[in-house]
LOKOL-558811 format. One line per field, with one value per residue (C-alpha): residue in three letters; x negated, z, y. Coordinates in nm, 3 decimals. Layout:
BEGIN
residu	ALA, ... $
u	X, ... $
w	Z, ... $
v	Y, ... $
This chain:
BEGIN
residu	MET, THR, LYS, ARG, TRP, HIS, LEU, LEU, ARG, MET, GLY, LEU, THR, GLY, LEU, GLY, LEU, ALA, GLY, LEU, LEU, GLY, VAL, GLY, GLY, CYS, ASP, LEU, SER, GLY, SER, SER, ARG, LEU, ALA, ILE, GLY, ALA, ASN, ASP, PRO, ASP, GLU, PRO, GLU, SER, LEU, VAL, ASP, SER, PHE, LEU, ILE, ALA, ARG, GLY, MET, GLU, PHE, SER, TYR, GLY, ARG, SER, GLY, ARG, ALA, SER, PRO, GLN, GLN, ILE, ALA, LYS, LEU, ILE, GLN, TYR, ASP, HIS, ALA, ALA, LEU, ILE, ALA, VAL, ARG, SER, ALA, GLU, ARG, GLN, HIS, SER, TYR, GLU, LEU, ASN, LEU, LYS, ALA, GLN, HIS, ALA, LEU, GLU, ALA, LEU, ILE, ASP, TYR, THR, ALA, ALA, ASN, ASP, LEU, GLU, PRO, SER, GLU, PRO $
u	-5.133, -4.884, -4.814, -4.955, -5.285, -5.304, -5.256, -5.517, -5.763, -5.704, -5.747, -6.077, -6.198, -6.104, -6.285, -6.595, -6.567, -6.507, -6.816, -7.021, -6.885, -6.880, -7.241, -7.353, -7.695, -7.800, -7.871, -7.739, -8.083, -8.250, -8.228, -7.932, -8.165, -8.007, -7.656, -7.636, -7.611, -7.689, -7.968, -7.738, -7.696, -7.387, -7.205, -7.174, -6.846, -7.045, -7.204, -6.864, -6.744, -7.059, -7.017, -6.659, -6.762, -7.050, -6.819, -6.576, -6.860, -6.972, -6.620, -6.570, -6.895, -6.834, -6.486, -6.599, -6.708, -7.060, -7.209, -7.366, -7.313, -7.667, -7.597, -7.274, -7.464, -7.719, -7.437, -7.293, -7.632, -7.673, -7.312, -7.352, -7.677, -7.516, -7.207, -7.414, -7.636, -7.343, -7.154, -7.465, -7.516, -7.150, -7.155, -7.485, -7.556, -7.926, -8.141, -8.322, -8.001, -7.864, -8.183, -8.160, -7.798, -7.896, -8.164, -7.922, -7.664, -7.927, -8.029, -7.666, -7.591, -7.918, -7.870, -7.509, -7.582, -7.892, -7.705, -7.375, -7.542, -7.724, -7.588, -7.363, -7.453, -7.216 $
w	12.493, 12.212, 12.051, 11.720, 11.883, 12.069, 11.745, 11.567, 11.851, 11.858, 11.481, 11.494, 11.782, 11.578, 11.281, 11.496, 11.611, 11.254, 11.162, 11.414, 11.285, 10.920, 10.909, 10.997, 10.850, 11.156, 11.492, 11.792, 11.928, 11.620, 11.307, 11.073, 10.774, 10.635, 10.711, 10.465, 10.106, 9.942, 9.709, 9.408, 9.252, 9.071, 9.402, 9.589, 9.736, 9.961, 10.115, 10.187, 10.340, 10.551, 10.663, 10.771, 10.968, 11.129, 11.215, 11.379, 11.588, 11.676, 11.769, 11.986, 12.171, 12.208, 12.354, 12.584, 12.863, 12.860, 12.635, 12.799, 12.649, 12.509, 12.345, 12.194, 12.055, 11.902, 11.758, 11.591, 11.438, 11.301, 11.179, 10.996, 10.831, 10.720, 10.587, 10.379, 10.246, 10.154, 9.983, 9.783, 9.676, 9.587, 9.366, 9.191, 9.132, 9.179, 9.353, 9.553, 9.689, 9.772, 9.961, 10.156, 10.242, 10.345, 10.580, 10.731, 10.789, 10.943, 11.182, 11.286, 11.336, 11.515, 11.754, 11.825, 11.874, 12.088, 12.326, 12.321, 12.418, 12.718, 13.038, 13.224, 13.579, 13.850 $
v	10.995, 10.962, 10.629, 10.752, 10.855, 10.525, 10.331, 10.545, 10.496, 10.122, 10.109, 10.298, 10.084, 9.779, 9.930, 9.968, 9.608, 9.498, 9.696, 9.503, 9.175, 9.279, 9.383, 9.035, 9.097, 9.294, 9.145, 9.333, 9.407, 9.547, 9.746, 9.770, 9.755, 9.436, 9.553, 9.839, 9.721, 10.053, 9.949, 9.923, 10.269, 10.140, 10.080, 10.412, 10.288, 10.055, 10.364, 10.515, 10.187, 10.165, 10.526, 10.466, 10.158, 10.345, 10.634, 10.392, 10.251, 10.603, 10.710, 10.403, 10.463, 10.836, 10.777, 10.495, 10.728, 10.584, 10.852, 11.154, 11.501, 11.486, 11.149, 11.283, 11.583, 11.344, 11.129, 11.439, 11.520, 11.167, 11.165, 11.495, 11.384, 11.057, 11.235, 11.478, 11.199, 10.973, 11.256, 11.347, 10.985, 10.954, 11.265, 11.202, 10.836, 10.773, 10.520, 10.792, 10.945, 10.600, 10.524, 10.852, 10.773, 10.422, 10.557, 10.810, 10.536, 10.309, 10.586, 10.646, 10.276, 10.209, 10.502, 10.407, 10.037, 10.094, 10.324, 10.138, 9.812, 9.958, 9.807, 10.043, 10.135, 10.005 $
């Protein structure tokens, strides 16, 4: 592993951890509903920030070795849906598109957190 890749990986892992700490509105056992502040159609940047944090969490979980191939495939589906929804909300500012993006981000974060917090088998 090159030093550059190691630094990138550590940064993304840190981003995922920062995401867990930064979205303090969500408890670790439940929904991310309070964590995503996407209800303001004048702030699409918050959706992009939330997506990047969620992607860091997803990347960290996917690279942890605890995710099965089926879980990684599901992560990719959630990630793609969130990316499309966030890009749509970013391009066309509307409450409805922000809400769709918020729901897609919630689904991605909830799936990642629920699986990442499962106890690993010895």
